[in-house]
C-alpha positions, -999 to +999 in steps of 0.1 A: -698+251+138-684+272+110-709+271+080-680+270+056-675+234+065-707+226+047-693+242+016-663+219+018-687+190+023-703+200-010-669+196-028-665+162-012-700+152-023-691+161-059-659+141-058-676+111-042-703+111-069-677+110-097-662+079-082-695+060-078-717+074-106-704+051-133-712+019-114-748+018-125-741+024-162-712+001-169-733-019-194-741+013-214-705+023-215-694-012-226-719-013-254-713+022-267-675+019-266-675-017-278-656-032-249-664-060-225-682-054-192-651-065-174-630-039-192-655-013-185-653-022-149-616-012-149-629+024-151-639+019-114-608-001-103-583+023-119-601+052-103-598+037-068-561+028-073-552+063-087-572+079-059-552+059-033-518+067-048-521+102-060-530+122-029-498+118-010-477+127-041-499+157-050-501+170-015-463+169-013-458+187-046-483+214-037-472+217+000-463+254-003-494+265-022-521+285-003-550+261+003-578+281-013-558+288-044-549+251-046-585+240-042-596+264-070-568+252-093-576+216-086-613+221-092-605+236-126-585+205-136-613+183-121-638+201-142-617+196-174-615+159-166-652+155-163-658+174-196-633+150-212-653+121-199-684+136-213-669+142-247-648+110-249-653+090-281-631+061-272-623+039-242-587+052-240-599+088-236-625+081-209-598+060-191-575+091-192-604+112-180-610+089-150-573+090-141-573+128-142-605+131-121-593+104-096-560+122-090-575+157-086-605+143-067-581+126-041-564+160-035-598+178-032-610+154-005-578+158+016-579+195+012-616+195+023-608+176+054-577+196+064-593+229+056-625+220+076-604+211+106-586+244+104-616+267+101-634+255+133-626+255+170-608+225+183-638+212+201-657+210+168-629+194+148-643+159+149-677+171+139-663+191+110-644+161+097-676+140+101-695+166+080-670+163+052-675+125+052-712+129+053-707+147+020-689+117+006-713+092+021-742+113+007-728+105-028-731+069-018-768+073-016-772+093-047-743+084-070-755+051-085-792+061-087-783+094-104-760+075-128-788+050-136-816+076-140-797+102-161-776+076-180-807+056-191-826+087-201-799+107-219-770+083-225-740+073-203-721+106-209-749+128-194-740+121-158-705+136-164-720+167-177-741+170-145-709+166-125-692+193-146-720+217-138-719+209-101-681+215-102-686+249-116-711+257-088-685+245-063-658+267-078-681+297-076-689+290-039-653+284-030-642+316-047-668+338-031-673+323+004-640+307+015-611+327+030-575+320+023-560+291+044-522+291+048-504+258+041-487+240+070-448+240+071-433+218+045-419+185+057-389+170+039-393+137+021-372+121+048-395+134+076-426+123+057-413+088+055-403+089+091-440+095+100-448+059+089-418+046+110-437+058+140-455+027+153-484+048+166-491+063+132-483+033+110-507+010+131-534+037+129-532+038+091-533+000+091-565+002+111-582+021+084-569-003+057-580-034+076-614-019+085-623-010+049-609-044+037-633-062+061-662-039+052-658-043+014-654-081+016-692-081+021-703-047+008-687-051-027-708-082-031-739-072-012-761-076-043-753-113-049-755-118-011-790-104-010-801-123-041-784-157-033-787-159+005-819-140+011-837-145-023-844-108-028-855-094-062-842-063-078-867-040-061-858-052-027-821-049-035-827-012-044-845-007-011-816-022+008-791+000-009-812+031-001-814+021+036-777+014+036-768+047+021-791+067+043-777+051+074-741+057+061-748+094+057-761+096+093-732+075+105-706+100+092-721+127+114-725+104+144-688+095+142-678+132+144-701+138+174-688+107+192-652+118+186-659+153+200-678+140+230-659+109+241-625+114+224-611+098+193-595+068+210-627+056+229-648+062+198-625+042+175-625+012+198-662+013+205-672+017+168-650-012+157-663-035+185-699-028+176-692-030+139-675-064+143-706-076+163-729-064+135-710-080+106-706-114+124-743-113+133-755-107+097-755-144+087-778-153+116-804-127+107-811-134+071-842-155+078-859-126+098-860-095+076-869-069+104-839-081+125-817-081+094-827-045+086-818-034+121-783-050+119-779-036+084-785-001+097-759-005+125-734-020+100-739+007+074-738+036+099-707+025+116-689+018+083-686+056+080-687+066+116-651+053+122-635+076+096-639+110+113-627+096+146-597+081+128-589+114+110-592+133+143-570+108+160-543+112+133-544+150+136-540+148+173-512+122+171-492+139+145-502+176+142-470+186+125-477+162+096-515+164+097-519+171+059-496+141+051-515+118+075-549+128+061-536+120+026-521+087+037-553+078+054-572+086+023-549+062+005-553+035+031-591+037+028-590+032-010-564+004-008-588-012+016-616-008-008-596-025-036-582-053-014-616-060+002-632-064-032-604-088-042-608-108-010-646-110-014-642-122-049-618-149-039-642-161-011-670-164-036-648-183-061-634-207-035-664-210-013-697-192-013-710-156-009-726-166+024-691-167+039-683-131+030-696-115+062-676-139+084-644-135+065-648-097+065-654-099+102-620-114+108-604-084+091-624-061+114-610-080+144-575-074+130-584-037+127-593-038+164-559-052+173-540-025+153-562+002+168-555-010+203-518-013+195-517+023+181-536+038+210-513+022+236-482+036+220-467+067+234-469+099+213-434+107+200-414+139+196-435+168+209-467+157+194-490+179+215-526+183+206-531+206+177-545+239+184 
C-alpha cells in the first residue's frame, strides 16, 4: 500500500485530536473563562455540529481546486484557528476558534479519505480508508489523556499549542512528500441533491447516522455506566477507556482489511450484526469483569470497523460523486454523535443509565435494516466500480 496514506492518516489524527482534546479539561476552561461547566461543554457540541454541516458546503465551494493545494491552504487556516484557541482571552474568542477549526478540520478529513483512496490501487482502497480512520481513532486513545496531562501541567491553552506544532509538521510533510491530486469533475448543485434522492445512497448514509446514534447512546455515557452499574472507581474507568481506544484503533484497520477481502456489502452486514450482539450483551456481562472486557473489545473495535467499509461502499455505489458522498457521510457520522448523545441523556433522565446499551442496540438494528435496504437496491445510472 502507498506509504503516502500514512501521511494522510497523520493529518486525520491531528484533526481528531483537536475535536477530543478539550474533553478532559472542561473544568479548567470553565474556571479560567468564568463560565459554567455546561457552557464550556458547548465548545464540544458546537464543534461536532459545525463539523457535520461544514464539509459538504466547503467541498462544493472548493470543488475545482487541486487537492494538495486545497489541503495546504486548509491546514494553514486550521493552524491559525488553533493559535487563536491558544491565545483566546475570552469565551467568545475560543468559541470562534472552535468553529474555525471544526470547519477546516471537517474538510481535511474528507480530503484525507478521498486522496488516500485515489493514490492506491483499487484492491487496497478499503485498507487505505481504514488507515485514515485508524488515525482518527488513534486520537480517541490519546486525545483526552493528552489534554488532561498537558492541561493540568501547563494550563488549558497548552494543548492547543501542541496541536499547532503538529499542524506545522503536517504541513511540511504534505508539502514535501505528497504529489498533486486532480479534483474530480464538478457536480451541479442539482446533481448533488439528486444523489440523496437515490434510495441506495440515502439509505447508506442513514446507516452511518443510525449506527453512530446507537453507539453514542452508550459510549457518551460510558463513565456513569461504569461507575453506577459496575461500581468502578476513577482508575478502572481510565483503564476501560484505554482498552476501548486501543481496540478502536485496531478496529479501523480490521474494517479496511475485511472490506478488501470480503467486499464492502458483506463486511457492513457482518460488522453491524456482531456489533448489535455485543451491545445487547453488555448488560448481561457487568457482573463478570473478564467477560465484560471481551465484549467491550468487540464493541469498541467494531464501532470503527464499519466506517471504512461504508466509505468504500459509497465510493463504489456513486463514483461520480465520491467526494460529495464522503463529505455527506462525514456529516452523517457527526450528526449521529450529536443525536446519540441526546438520546442517551434522555434515557438517563427518564429511566436509568443501565438502559442505555439496550436502547442503543435498537438503533443498531435500525441501521441493519437500512444497510440491507441499500445493498438490495440496484445501482443507478452507470455507477460502475470506480477505477
